[in-house]
MDTraj code that builds the backbone (N, CA, C; nanometers):
import mdtraj as md
import numpy as np

residues = "MET VAL ASP THR GLY SER LEU TYR THR TRP VAL PRO ALA ARG LEU LEU ARG GLN LEU GLY LEU SER PRO THR ASP SER ILE SER PHE PHE MET ALA ASP GLY GLN THR ILE GLU ARG ASP ALA VAL GLU ALA VAL LEU ARG LEU ASP GLY ARG VAL ARG HIS THR ILE CYS VAL PHE ALA ASP LYS LYS ASP GLN ILE LEU LEU GLY ALA VAL THR LEU GLU GLN PHE GLY LEU ALA VAL ASP PRO VAL ASN LYS ARG LEU VAL PRO MET PRO ALA VAL PRO ALA VAL SER THR GLN ILE ALA GLY THR GLN LYS GLU GLU ARG PRO ARG TRP THR".split()
xyz = np.array([
    [0.0835, -0.1163, 0.0000],
    [0.0000, 0.0000, 0.0000],
    [0.0890, 0.1239, 0.0000],
    [0.0465, 0.2261, -0.0707],
    [0.1185, 0.3524, -0.0746],
    [0.0456, 0.4494, 0.0171],
    [0.1214, 0.5179, 0.1031],
    [0.0610, 0.6137, 0.1958],
    [0.1450, 0.7403, 0.1969],
    [0.0965, 0.8444, 0.1257],
    [0.1710, 0.9703, 0.1199],
    [0.1683, 1.0428, 0.2542],
    [0.0820, 1.0004, 0.3454],
    [0.0779, 1.0584, 0.4786],
    [0.1803, 0.9971, 0.5721],
    [0.2408, 0.8884, 0.5299],
    [0.3454, 0.8239, 0.6081],
    [0.4801, 0.8647, 0.5516],
    [0.5657, 0.9172, 0.6351],
    [0.6972, 0.9587, 0.5872],
    [0.7804, 0.8412, 0.5376],
    [0.7841, 0.7363, 0.6175],
    [0.8763, 0.6267, 0.5902],
    [0.8068, 0.5029, 0.5343],
    [0.8876, 0.4165, 0.4775],
    [0.8401, 0.2894, 0.4254],
    [0.8426, 0.1866, 0.5388],
    [0.7306, 0.1161, 0.5543],
    [0.7162, 0.0161, 0.6604],
    [0.7237, -0.1224, 0.5984],
    [0.8199, -0.2028, 0.6452],
    [0.8453, -0.3363, 0.5918],
    [0.8370, -0.4347, 0.7088],
    [0.7811, -0.5539, 0.6882],
    [0.7766, -0.6498, 0.7980],
    [0.9156, -0.6715, 0.8589],
    [0.9236, -0.6618, 0.9910],
    [1.0513, -0.6780, 1.0608],
    [1.1177, -0.8107, 1.0242],
    [1.0376, -0.9160, 1.0152],
    [1.0915, -1.0487, 0.9812],
    [1.1635, -1.0463, 0.8465],
    [1.1054, -0.9781, 0.7486],
    [1.1662, -0.9700, 0.6156],
    [1.2970, -0.8904, 0.6193],
    [1.2977, -0.7785, 0.6901],
    [1.4209, -0.6995, 0.6993],
    [1.5326, -0.7816, 0.7635],
    [1.4985, -0.8570, 0.8664],
    [1.5998, -0.9407, 0.9322],
    [1.6464, -1.0543, 0.8416],
    [1.5533, -1.1118, 0.7638],
    [1.5915, -1.2176, 0.6691],
    [1.6880, -1.1635, 0.5639],
    [1.6768, -1.0357, 0.5335],
    [1.7666, -0.9715, 0.4372],
    [1.9005, -0.9330, 0.5003],
    [1.9154, -0.9631, 0.6289],
    [2.0416, -0.9364, 0.6976],
    [2.0512, -0.7965, 0.7560],
    [1.9387, -0.7250, 0.7643],
    [1.9410, -0.5891, 0.8168],
    [1.9092, -0.5879, 0.9653],
    [1.9808, -0.5040, 1.0378],
    [1.9581, -0.4863, 1.1812],
    [1.9217, -0.3408, 1.2066],
    [1.8398, -0.3150, 1.3059],
    [1.8023, -0.1767, 1.3357],
    [1.9240, -0.0908, 1.3689],
    [1.9223, 0.0325, 1.3216],
    [2.0273, 0.1295, 1.3523],
    [1.9703, 0.2514, 1.4234],
    [1.8379, 0.2565, 1.4342],
    [1.7717, 0.3720, 1.4926],
    [1.6383, 0.3284, 1.5507],
    [1.5808, 0.4131, 1.6317],
    [1.4477, 0.3917, 1.6854],
    [1.3709, 0.5219, 1.6656],
    [1.2487, 0.5125, 1.6140],
    [1.1692, 0.6311, 1.5816],
    [1.0356, 0.6235, 1.6547],
    [0.9937, 0.7356, 1.7120],
    [0.8624, 0.7443, 1.7758],
    [0.7613, 0.7959, 1.6753],
    [0.6427, 0.7365, 1.6762],
    [0.5356, 0.7768, 1.5844],
    [0.4118, 0.8117, 1.6644],
    [0.3482, 0.9221, 1.6289],
    [0.2220, 0.9622, 1.6895],
    [0.1118, 0.9101, 1.5991],
    [0.0304, 0.8198, 1.6506],
    [-0.0716, 0.7534, 1.5703],
    [-0.2023, 0.8334, 1.5682],
    [-0.2874, 0.8017, 1.4714],
    [-0.4151, 0.8712, 1.4543],
    [-0.5045, 0.8582, 1.5770],
    [-0.4894, 0.7493, 1.6512],
    [-0.5733, 0.7289, 1.7707],
    [-0.5164, 0.7992, 1.8942],
    [-0.4100, 0.8774, 1.8764],
    [-0.3502, 0.9519, 1.9864],
    [-0.2395, 0.8783, 2.0597],
    [-0.2206, 0.7536, 2.0254],
    [-0.1186, 0.6698, 2.0886],
    [0.0180, 0.7001, 2.0265],
    [0.1232, 0.6916, 2.1070],
    [0.2601, 0.7032, 2.0565],
    [0.3231, 0.5648, 2.0605],
    [0.3817, 0.5241, 1.9475],
    [0.4497, 0.3949, 1.9406],
    [0.5949, 0.4174, 1.8997],
    [0.6776, 0.3215, 1.9255],
    [0.8171, 0.3291, 1.8872],
    [0.8505, 0.2072, 1.8017],
    [0.9217, 0.2309, 1.6933],
    [0.9618, 0.1222, 1.6046],
    [1.1091, 0.1384, 1.5688],
    [1.1761, 0.0249, 1.5494],
    [1.3136, 0.0256, 1.5005],
    [1.3133, 0.0656, 1.3533],
    [1.4283, 0.1155, 1.3062],
    [1.4400, 0.1555, 1.1661],
    [1.5836, 0.1312, 1.1184],
    [1.5984, 0.1276, 0.9877],
    [1.7287, 0.1075, 0.9259],
    [1.7278, 0.1745, 0.7886],
    [1.8431, 0.2173, 0.7428],
    [1.8551, 0.2667, 0.6057],
    [1.8821, 0.1450, 0.5177],
    [1.7972, 0.1265, 0.4182],
    [1.8078, 0.0082, 0.3323],
    [1.8215, 0.0505, 0.1869],
    [1.8719, -0.0396, 0.1064],
    [1.8846, -0.0169, -0.0370],
    [1.7637, -0.0789, -0.1058],
    [1.6914, 0.0018, -0.1843],
    [1.5760, -0.0463, -0.2605],
    [1.6051, -0.0334, -0.4088],
    [1.5578, -0.1299, -0.4860],
    [1.5730, -0.1267, -0.6315],
    [1.4332, -0.1264, -0.6927],
    [1.4099, -0.0331, -0.7842],
    [1.2812, -0.0215, -0.8512],
    [1.3056, 0.0144, -0.9969],
    [1.2615, -0.0700, -1.0865],
    [1.2798, -0.0472, -1.2303],
    [1.4250, -0.0153, -1.2660],
    [1.5184, -0.0874, -1.2022],
    [1.6599, -0.0702, -1.2339],
    [1.7262, 0.0459, -1.1624],
    [1.6498, 0.1271, -1.0910],
    [1.7078, 0.2397, -1.0154],
    [1.7263, 0.1975, -0.8702],
    [1.8340, 0.2437, -0.8100],
    [1.8671, 0.2060, -0.6726],
    [1.8703, 0.3319, -0.5868],
    [1.8066, 0.3229, -0.4708],
    [1.8044, 0.4344, -0.3760],
    [1.8209, 0.3804, -0.2346],
    [1.8790, 0.4618, -0.1478],
    [1.8842, 0.4325, -0.0047],
    [1.7645, 0.5013, 0.0586],
    [1.6931, 0.4314, 0.1456],
    [1.5764, 0.4905, 0.2099],
    [1.5594, 0.4336, 0.3501],
    [1.4867, 0.5051, 0.4319],
    [1.4617, 0.4596, 0.5687],
    [1.3451, 0.3616, 0.5677],
    [1.3682, 0.2459, 0.6282],
    [1.2631, 0.1450, 0.6410],
    [1.2378, 0.1196, 0.7891],
    [1.1109, 0.1175, 0.8240],
    [1.0682, 0.0910, 0.9606],
    [1.0424, -0.0586, 0.9749],
    [1.0858, -0.1158, 1.0868],
    [1.0616, -0.2566, 1.1174],
    [0.9167, -0.2687, 1.1646],
    [0.8285, -0.3089, 1.0755],
    [0.6857, -0.3163, 1.1064],
    [0.6525, -0.4419, 1.1860],
    [0.5657, -0.4255, 1.2854],
    [0.5115, -0.5392, 1.3605],
    [0.4057, -0.6084, 1.2754],
    [0.3636, -0.7260, 1.3199],
    [0.2608, -0.8016, 1.2470],
    [0.1321, -0.7225, 1.2314],
    [0.0977, -0.6387, 1.3292],
    [-0.0273, -0.5630, 1.3239],
    [-0.0164, -0.4334, 1.2421],
    [0.1061, -0.3927, 1.2056],
    [0.1265, -0.2700, 1.1284],
    [0.0980, -0.2920, 0.9800],
    [0.0515, -0.1870, 0.9150],
    [0.0331, -0.1958, 0.7698],
    [0.1692, -0.1875, 0.7010],
    [0.1818, -0.2525, 0.5882],
    [0.3022, -0.2462, 0.5066],
    [0.2818, -0.1294, 0.4111],
    [0.3729, -0.0308, 0.4177],
    [0.3522, 0.0940, 0.3438],
    [0.4747, 0.1370, 0.2652],
    [0.4509, 0.1957, 0.1504],
    [0.5524, 0.2671, 0.0750],
    [0.5302, 0.4137, 0.1085],
    [0.6239, 0.4755, 0.1798],
    [0.6053, 0.6102, 0.2314],
    [0.6503, 0.7218, 0.1376],
    [0.6227, 0.8444, 0.1798],
    [0.6476, 0.9638, 0.0993],
    [0.7957, 0.9853, 0.0671],
    [0.8835, 0.9581, 0.1641],
    [1.0268, 0.9776, 0.1392],
    [1.0728, 0.8880, 0.0251],
    [1.0357, 0.7616, 0.0299],
    [1.0754, 0.6676, -0.0751],
    [1.0165, 0.7077, -0.2101],
    [0.8904, 0.7499, -0.2103],
    [0.8285, 0.7958, -0.3359],
    [0.9078, 0.9113, -0.3967],
    [0.9427, 1.0093, -0.3144],
    [1.0178, 1.1239, -0.3659],
    [1.1567, 1.0844, -0.4122],
    [1.2218, 0.9929, -0.3395],
    [1.3555, 0.9496, -0.3794],
    [1.3539, 0.8831, -0.5166],
    [1.2458, 0.8153, -0.5483],
    [1.2340, 0.7510, -0.6791],
    [1.1643, 0.8403, -0.7815],
    [1.1294, 0.9629, -0.7420],
    [1.0647, 1.0553, -0.8350],
    [0.9256, 1.0096, -0.8765],
    [0.8501, 0.9563, -0.7808],
    [0.7171, 0.9047, -0.8111],
    [0.6098, 0.9844, -0.7380],
    [0.4929, 0.9922, -0.7999],
    [0.3762, 1.0555, -0.7396],
    [0.2595, 0.9585, -0.7507],
    [0.1566, 0.9844, -0.6722],
    [0.0385, 0.8997, -0.6716],
    [-0.0672, 0.9569, -0.7645],
    [-0.1201, 0.8725, -0.8507],
    [-0.2361, 0.9067, -0.9343],
    [-0.3551, 0.8373, -0.8694],
    [-0.4301, 0.9105, -0.7833],
    [-0.5376, 0.8454, -0.7081],
    [-0.6562, 0.8027, -0.7940],
    [-0.6781, 0.8696, -0.9067],
    [-0.7903, 0.8346, -0.9932],
    [-0.7688, 0.6981, -1.0564],
    [-0.6487, 0.6756, -1.1101],
    [-0.6185, 0.5490, -1.1768],
    [-0.5496, 0.4485, -1.0842],
    [-0.5284, 0.4882, -0.9581],
    [-0.4683, 0.4015, -0.8569],
    [-0.3353, 0.3422, -0.9022],
    [-0.2432, 0.4330, -0.9345],
    [-0.1106, 0.3891, -0.9788],
    [-0.0061, 0.4946, -0.9445],
    [0.1192, 0.4562, -0.9549],
    [0.2298, 0.5490, -0.9359],
    [0.2710, 0.6025, -1.0717],
    [0.3027, 0.7315, -1.0768],
    [0.3428, 0.7962, -1.2016],
    [0.4721, 0.8739, -1.1788],
    [0.5505, 0.8925, -1.2844],
    [0.6738, 0.9717, -1.2692],
    [0.6402, 1.1151, -1.2297],
    [0.7200, 1.1692, -1.1411],
    [0.7030, 1.3067, -1.0971],
    [0.8207, 1.3867, -1.1510],
    [0.7932, 1.4946, -1.2248],
    [0.9049, 1.5737, -1.2762],
    [0.9861, 1.6331, -1.1623],
    [1.1163, 1.6353, -1.1770],
    [1.2036, 1.6919, -1.0744],
    [1.1883, 1.8434, -1.0723],
    [1.1881, 1.8984, -0.9533],
    [1.1794, 2.0432, -0.9362],
    [1.3185, 2.0918, -0.8998],
    [1.3741, 2.1842, -0.9821],
    [1.5097, 2.2308, -0.9528],
    [1.5128, 2.3143, -0.8248],
    [1.6295, 2.3193, -0.7635],
    [1.6467, 2.4020, -0.6443],
    [1.6263, 2.5481, -0.6805],
    [1.5723, 2.6245, -0.5891],
    [1.5481, 2.7663, -0.6125],
    [1.6789, 2.8412, -0.5949],
    [1.7088, 2.9291, -0.6908],
    [1.8300, 3.0082, -0.6848],
    [1.8168, 3.1152, -0.5781],
    [1.9282, 3.1450, -0.5113],
    [1.9270, 3.2522, -0.4126],
    [1.9573, 3.3866, -0.4779],
    [1.9856, 3.3858, -0.6077],
    [2.0119, 3.5111, -0.6781],
    [1.8832, 3.5892, -0.6954],
    [1.8923, 3.7195, -0.6736],
    [1.7786, 3.8075, -0.6935],
    [1.7856, 3.8593, -0.8360],
    [1.6722, 3.8575, -0.9064],
    [1.6689, 3.9012, -1.0461],
    [1.7309, 4.0395, -1.0601],
    [1.8210, 4.0533, -1.1553],
    [1.8829, 4.1820, -1.1841],
    [2.0036, 4.2135, -1.0980],
    [2.0442, 4.1249, -1.0108],
    [2.1626, 4.1495, -0.9281],
    [2.2618, 4.0370, -0.9476],
    [2.3827, 4.0623, -0.9081],
    [2.4865, 3.9602, -0.9182],
    [2.5196, 3.8983, -0.7829],
    [2.4524, 3.9474, -0.6772],
    [2.4833, 3.8982, -0.5434],
    [2.4269, 3.7579, -0.5240],
    [2.5108, 3.6716, -0.4745],
    [2.4670, 3.5364, -0.4452],
    [2.4933, 3.5073, -0.2979],
    [2.3886, 3.4702, -0.2272],
    [2.4039, 3.4354, -0.0863],
    [2.4245, 3.2859, -0.0745],
    [2.5134, 3.2481, 0.0119],
    [2.5374, 3.1063, 0.0346],
    [2.4874, 3.0699, 0.1730],
    [2.4355, 2.9500, 0.1861],
    [2.3884, 2.9104, 0.3189],
    [2.5023, 2.9045, 0.4180],
    [2.4744, 2.9412, 0.5407],
    [2.5744, 2.9347, 0.6475],
    [2.5375, 2.8191, 0.7386],
    [2.6313, 2.7290, 0.7570],
    [2.6090, 2.6118, 0.8414],
    [2.6685, 2.6392, 0.9774],
    [2.5924, 2.6106, 1.0784],
    [2.6433, 2.6318, 1.2133],
    [2.6495, 2.5005, 1.2872],
])
top = md.Topology()
chain = top.add_chain()
for i, resn in enumerate(residues, 1):
    res = top.add_residue(resn, chain, resSeq=i)
    for name in ("N", "CA", "C"):
        top.add_atom(name, md.element.get_by_symbol(name[0]), res)
traj = md.Trajectory(xyz[None], top)
């Protein structure tokens, strides 16, 4: 199932472990019913139509839904077509320039 409201991709914990993956993080989630749950997570390599991306996968319990989340969709450049119930390519949006029209000044981000 695809869920654009879910940030991360949820994969059965058993499957992630069978693939040799171990949790590297723990994430808290605020659920629709007001409950807060905690799940293990790992950065995993996914392959889709010959393209490979690293994405965060949550170790889903048996009662959790298996989801393809928004981060993974964006990493693969995909969007949801809800009318036809399918994934479609999403055109890449270029980064916004910090240059102001008509000037030569360029501001660079400052990292602290």
